[in-house]
N, C-alpha and C positions, 0 to 999 in steps of 0.2 A: 578500357578493359572492363569486362563484366563477367562475374563468376557466380554460378550457382552449382548445385550438386548434379552432375550429369548422370549419376547412377540412379536417378529417379525414374518415374514412369509417366507415360502420357497415353491416353486412349481417347480418340475422337470419333464420334458417331454423327455423320452428316446425312441429312434426309429425315423426314418426319418419323418414319418407322424406326430407324436406327436411334434417333434421339429419344423416342418414347421407350425403346428397349433399355437404353442406358439409364434413363431416369428411374426405371422400375427396379434396377439392380441395387442391392444393398451397398451403401456408400463406403462403409468401412473407413480406413484411414484415407486422408487426402482431401481434395477440394473438387467440387463440381461447379462448372460454369456453363453458360449457353442459354438456348431457348428451344422452342418447339421444332426448329429446323436444324439445329446443331447443338449437341452437348458434348462436353469433354470432362474427363476425370484426370486430375493432376495429382501426383504424389511425389514425395521426395523433393528434388530440386526443381521440378517442373513449375513454370510460372505462366500466369495469364495477365495480359494488359490490353487496354483499349486505347487506340490512337486514331482520332478523326473518323470514328465509325467502323474501324477495322479491329477485329479481335485477333490478337496474337497469342499463340500458345507455343511453348517451347522449353527446351533444355539448352543451356548455354554455358560454356567455359571459354570465353573469348579473350584472346590476347590483344586483338585489335578489332574495333567495331563495337556498336552498342545495340542491344536488342530492340530498342525503340525505333531505330532507323528504318528497319524493313517495313513495319506497319505504317510509319509516316510516309514512306515512299509510295506504298500502295494507296493510301488515303489521298495522296496528291496526284494519283493517276500515273505515277512512274512505275517502271518495272522493278520489283524488289530484287530480281536477280542481280542487278548492278550492285546492290548492297551486299548480298551474300557472297558474291565473287571476291570481294575485297576483305571479307572477314578472315581472321586468322584464329585458329583454335577449333574447338569442337562445338557442334550444335545440331539440333533437330528442331525445325521450325515449321509452324503452320499458321496461315493467315486466312481469316474468314471475313468477307465483306458483305455477307448476306446473300450473295448469289454464287460466288466462286470460292472454293476451298483450294488454297495453294500450299503445297507441302514441299519442303526442301531438306535434302540430306546434306551433310557437310562434305568437304572436298574428298574425303576418303571413307565416307559413310561409317564413321567411327561409332555413331549411335544408330543402331539399326532402326529402320522404319518399315513396318509391314502394313500391307493394305489388302482389303477384301472388298470387292465390288459386287453388288447385286442390284436388280432393277430398282431405281429410285434411291439408292443409298450407297454410302462408302464408309467403311471402318478403317481407321488408321491407328496403329499402336507401336510403341517402342518394345513391347513384349509380345511375342507370338501367341503365348498362352491366353492373352486377353481376347484374341480373335478366335481361338479354338473354343472358347466358352460361349461364343455367340450362336444364335440359332441359324445363321446363314452359312456357317462353316460345316461342311460335310464330314470333316475329320478323315478324309480319304488320303492315303499316302500316294504321292506322285512317284511312280517307278523311275521316271527319268531323273528326278532329283536324287533318288537313292543311288542310281547309277553314277551320277556326278560325284556324289559323296564317296563312293567306293574308289573313284579315281583320284579325287582331290583331298579327301579327308575332311571336306567341308562342302556346303551347298552354296555355290556362287549365285549372287543376285543376277537376274530378278527371280529365279526359281526359289521355292521353299519346299519343305518336306510335305506340305499339304496342297492338294489340288485346290485351285481357286484363290489361294493366298499368294501374294507376290511381295517381293522386297525391293525397295527403291535402290537403284544402283548408286555408286559414289557420284558426288557432284551433280545431282539430278534434281529436277523440279517436276512435281506432279500437279496438274490442275484438273479439278473436277467441277463441271458446270453442266447443268441441265442433264444430269445422268451420264455424261460422257467424260472419259479420262484422256488427257494428253500428257505425255512425258517427254522432257527434253533434258539433255546434258548441258549444264552451264559451265562446266570446268573439266579439263583434262590436263595432265602434265604435258608440256610441250618441250621440244628439243630443237632449238634453233641452231645449236652447234656452231656458234659464231664467236665464241670466246677462246682465243688461242694466243700465241705469242710468247713473250718472256715468261718463263716458268716461275722465276722468283717472284715476279709481280703477281702472277696468277695465284701462287701459293699464299701470298699475303692477303690478296683479295678474298680468297676462299676462307682463310682463317678469320678474317673480319666478319664475313657473312655467318659463319658457324657460331662465333661468339655472340653476335647480335641476336641470333635466333635462340640460342640456349638461354642467354640472360633475359630475353623478353618473356620466356616461359617460366621464369622463376616465380613461385607463388609469393603471396604477400607475407611479410614478416610475421604477421599474427597467426598465420596458418600453421598447422602441424603437418610437415611435409618431409619427404625423403626421396631417395633414388633407388631404383633397381640397380644392382651391380652384379653382372655375370662374370666379369673379368675380361670380356671382349672389348674391342676398340670403341664401340659406340657407347655402351653404358659407362665405360671408364672415362671417356672424353666428356660426357655430359656431367658426371660427378666432379671431375677435376676442374672444369671450366666454372661450374657454379661455386665451387670452393674458392677459386681464385677471385671471383667477382666480389665476394665478401669474406676476406681472410679471417675476420673476427668471429665468423659463425661456423661452427662445426656441422657439416651437412650429414644427417643420418643416411646410411646406406644399408641395403638388405640383400643378402646373397644366400643361395641355396646350393648345397652340394648333395652328393649321394654316398651311400655306404660303400658302393663298389668303386674301386679305383679306376681312374681314366675316363670318367663320364662327366666331369665338371671342370670348371676353370677356377676353383676356389683359390689356388695358389696365385693366379693372376689377379683375382679380385682383392686379395690381401695387398698385393703390390700397388694396385690402384688406390685402395683405401688409405694406405700409408702416404702415397704421393699427394692425396687430397686432404690429408689430416681429418679423415672422415670419422664420425662416430659409427663404427661399423658393427653390424649384427650378422651372425651366420647361423643358418639352420641346415638340417639334414632331412632328406626324404629317403625312406627305405621301402622294402617290398611290402611290409605289413601295413604301413600307412597308405601305400598305393592301393592295396587290396580293399582297405576300408573306404577309400575315397572313390574308387572306380564307379560304384553304383550312384554316388552322390553327384557326380559330374552331370548327370541327366537333369538335375535341378538347376544347375548353374547356367545352362545354355538353352537358348530358344529352340535350337534344332540339334540333331545329332552332330557331334563334333569329335573328330577322330585324331586330333593332334595330341599325342601323349604328353607334350610339354605343358599342357594345361595343368597337370598335377603339380610340378614345381612352381609354376606361376602362381597358382592358388596358395601354395605353402608360403611363398615369399610375401604375398599380400597379407596372409594371416599373421605372419611374423611382424609386419609393419603395423597392422591394425591393432595388434596386441600392445604396441607402444603408443597408441593413440594417434597414429598417422592417418590423415584424411586425404592427402594428395600425394601421388608418386610421379616421378619423372622417369621416362623410359627412353631407350635408344632405338626403338623400332624405326625402320625406314632407312637407317644409315647405309646398310649394304646395298639397298636398291637405288640410292641416289649418288653414292660415292664410288660404286663399283666393287663391292666387297664380297659378293656371293661366290663361293667356290666354283659353282657351276658356270660362272662367266668365263673363268680361265679354262675350265674343262671343255667348254664349248669351243674355245679357240682351237684346242687340239683336235676336236671332232671335226671342226670346219676344215682344218688342214687335210684330214683324211677324206672328207667329202669332196674336196677339190682335186683329188688324185685322178689320173686317167682311168677311164672306165675298166680296162682290163685288169689294172692293179686292184681296184675295188672289188671286182668279181673274184679275184684270187683270195683277197682278204675275207670276203664273205664265205667262200667255201671253207677256208681254214676255221673261221669262227663257228660255223655250223658243225664242223667235224669235232671240235674240242668241247663244245658245250652240251648240256643236257644230262650230265652225270652228277655225281655227288662231290666232285672236287671243285671247291669254291673258286680257286684261281682260274681254272679253265672256263668256268661259267662266266666269270667276270670278263675274260677275253672275248668270249662269244657275244656277251652283252654289249661291250664297247663297239665291236665291229657292226653289229646290227643297228645300233643307235646312230653311229657316225655315218651310216649310209643314207640317212634321211636329211632333208632340208628342214630349216626352222619355219614355223614353230613346232612341226611334228617331232623334231629331234628333242626339243626342250620338253615336250609333252611326255616323253618316255620316262621322265622322273616321276610322273604322276599317272601312270597308265595301268595300274594293277588290273582293274576290271576289264579293260580293253585287251590286255595281254592274255588274260585267262577267260575270255568271254564265253567260249563254248563249254569249258570245263567247269566254270563257276556258276553260270546262270542256268536256270531251268528254261525250257522253251517258252513257257507262258510269260515269264518275266522278260526274256530277251525280245519277245515280240513287241514289247512296249518301250524298249530302249535300244536304238540302233547302235551297232558297234562303235561307230565313229562320232557318236553324239557329243561326247565330252571333248574329243579332239576338235570338232567343229566349233564348239563354244570357245575353245582356246584360240583357234584360228581367227574367229570374229574379233576377239579382243586384240590380238596381235595386229590385225589389219587396221585397227583404230589408231595405233601408234604412229604419229606423223614424225618420222625421223629418217635421216639418210643412213645412219650407222645401224647395222644389225644389232650391235650391243645395246643401243638405246631402245630399239624395239623390244628387246628382251627385258630391259629394265622397266619399260612401261608395262609389259605383261606382268612382271613381278609386283609392281606397285598396285595394279588393279586386281590381281589374284592373290599372291602370297601375302601381301600386306592387307588390302581391304577386305578380303574374304576369309583370311585365315588368322594371321597374327593379331589384327585388331579385334576380331571376334573372340579369340582366345583371351586376350587381356581384358576386354570389356566384360565378358561373362564372369571371369574370376573376380574382377574388381567390383562388379555390381553385387556379387554374392557377399563380399566383405564390406560393402558400403564405402569404398575408396574410389576417388576419381584419379585418372591417370592422364598425364600430359605427354605429348610426343613432339619435342622440339625439332627432330629431324624430319618430321612430316609437315613442318610449317610451309604453307603454299609459297611464301616468298623465297624460302631456301630451295624448295623443289624447283621453282622456276629458274633460279640462278644456276643451279647445277645442270639444268637442262640446256643451258647455253654453252657449257663447257664441252669441248670436243671429246669424243669417245676415248681418245688416246690418253686423256688425263684421268680417266677412270680405270681402265685396264690397259697396261702397256706390256706387250708380249704376254707373259703369264703372271705379271706383277699386278696384283689387285690394289685398289685404293691408291693409285700412284700419287696423285696430287694431294689427296687427303693426308697421307702420311707425311708429305713434305710440309703441308700447311700446319699440322699439329705436332711437328717434331719437337717443339719446346713444351708441349703439353703432355703427351703420352710417354710414359717410361719406355725405354728401348725394348725391354722384355716384352711388353704388350704390342709394340709396333712390329716386332719381328716374329711373334708366335704364329703358328698355323691356326686358321679358323677352326673352332671346335663345335660351336652350337650349344644348344640347351636341351639335349636329349635325355629322356628318362631311360634307364637301363632295362627296359622291358624285354629286350632280346635275351639278356642273361637270365632273367627270372623265368621267362617262358621255357628256356632250354634246361635250366637246372633245378627249378623249384616245382615240385609236384603240386603244391597248394595253388600256385599261380596258374599252372596249366589246367587245374581243375576248374577254376573260375571261368576260363575260356571255354573249355569243352562242355561244362554243365550248362552254361548260358546259351551257347550256339547250337547245342543238340537238344535243347528243351522242347517240350511239346509245342509251345507257342511258336518257337522259331521254325520248327519243321512245318507246322501248319500254314505258315505264310506262303510256302511253296516258291520261294524266290531263288534259293541257292541249293546247290548239290552238296549235301552234307558229307558225302564221301570225299569230295575234293577238299573241303575245309579240314577234314581229318588228315588228309595227305599233306596239306600245307604245314600243319603242326608237326607231323612226323619228320618231314624234310627239314624243318627249322631245328628240331632237336638233334637231328643227325648232322647238322652243320652244312648242308648242301647250299642253302641260301637263307638270308635273313628275311623271314616273313613276319616278323613281329609287328611291323607297322600295319599291314592289312588285317592281321588277326586282331589287333587292338581296335582298329576302326570297326570291324564287324562286331566286336564285343560291345563297343559304345553305341552302335546303331541299335542293337537288340535291347540293351538296357534302356535306351531312350524311348523306344517304341513301347516297351512294357510299362514304362512310367507314365507316358503322356497320350498314347493312342489306344492301347488295348483296353477293353472294358475291365473295370475293377473286379 
């Protein structure tokens, strides 16, 4: 095991012109290494080492593997991919042998790696802003990336907000030699679906795999560490398992609730904390704190980020950092490997409708169109269900994230629409869905979620907030060994009928309190829907920002449509708080990082 602080930073300038540019920049904090052909700036936990003529640069928090092994392999003429594939944990690594620069993201790209190519040079950085400051970055916004953002609330790799800057996808290697780039994927989740049979035996095996993963990710006793605790099954199980591993140690846990009732799971978090004997801390996020934090989020994230749960995530990390905590453990990924997402069960219902005879579906479609479109939310939901259930996957799955596609003509100006095709985001999702090598449709959806909802959204959210607080985060349920094991389980062990996490709940029946096993999935959503509807101050932030002179001059969106969204949200016709928040964060980020001062 090798641990450094993965919330540090790394900037690599390859090629004589790039190396000279970096050498001329004020050094500030951190360390400079390299020569006239490649220079690097390392800060925080980033480290440099030389092994057999190979310079290795990276950030590492490894549960299994040693940073020295990859450069040693390269120096011996072996492919370092063989080393990276077997690593467990988080890393961003670069190797330079004097001719070739090889850069690797970890299995889920939990530490982003951005790169910019120009004739004779390559820049690589863990922070996008480091590339924005270079003379080779035109700082031009990519409309297609903006369009993806409006659909997904994030910008999926390899795209970035800036033309000419790319982001390395999960489990990928970039090689740069003689001015040419080659990228390959070295790892993807696989679904062999060959583990079936006696359920009691399989439940015991899964329990052993989960315990092994969680216990392996336990930080050293000398570290100040704790656990996220939302009250959900994943964070609760991680906390309780770690507490049982060392009953003599009270594990700190951190939970965030909201002033509005019904938006958090603090009651369940208290049940889990009591079951674990945790040293539990609880905090609250309200509207005023969110108003103050909304503009600051632009500084936490390399790119526009529209997931509102970034606010309570940051608040939770701030609470932990105030206690001196330097490492947190999170339950991210559990839904996507055990079968816990609500939409997996919902998709089963939609799939049943999709398989109906064509005349019945035609009748259902006519009814759906007839009842939707007004201001009665229930009727709108019926129409929405019928429309979505009439599609195959992944198109059906995409309808959870298709705001800009759904309102393409009403939202986008003709000039913007000419640069982003209506189906561009859907096609990006189809491409990822096609990568998933699985027989069961559920597993293809779970693969899609791991590559999108986890790698492009959840991990971006947590890493950005954690980096702002100087805290590292570990994700035991994204351990490649555990992901591979669960990929072998048949789909029926994940979702049986409409019962989610079927085998997981059996496996951890003696770990999770009954109240947590039986509760409905809640999520970690900020009550922005209530604030936009009821608080004039919150609406003013949205309207003032989105109708500002700068926002209008961009010429991207139709302002009258955005005003209509807010009116309909206030009237209760539909919940448009998520797209309105995403539009707000997009504009605040552009004002902060792209617009001239």
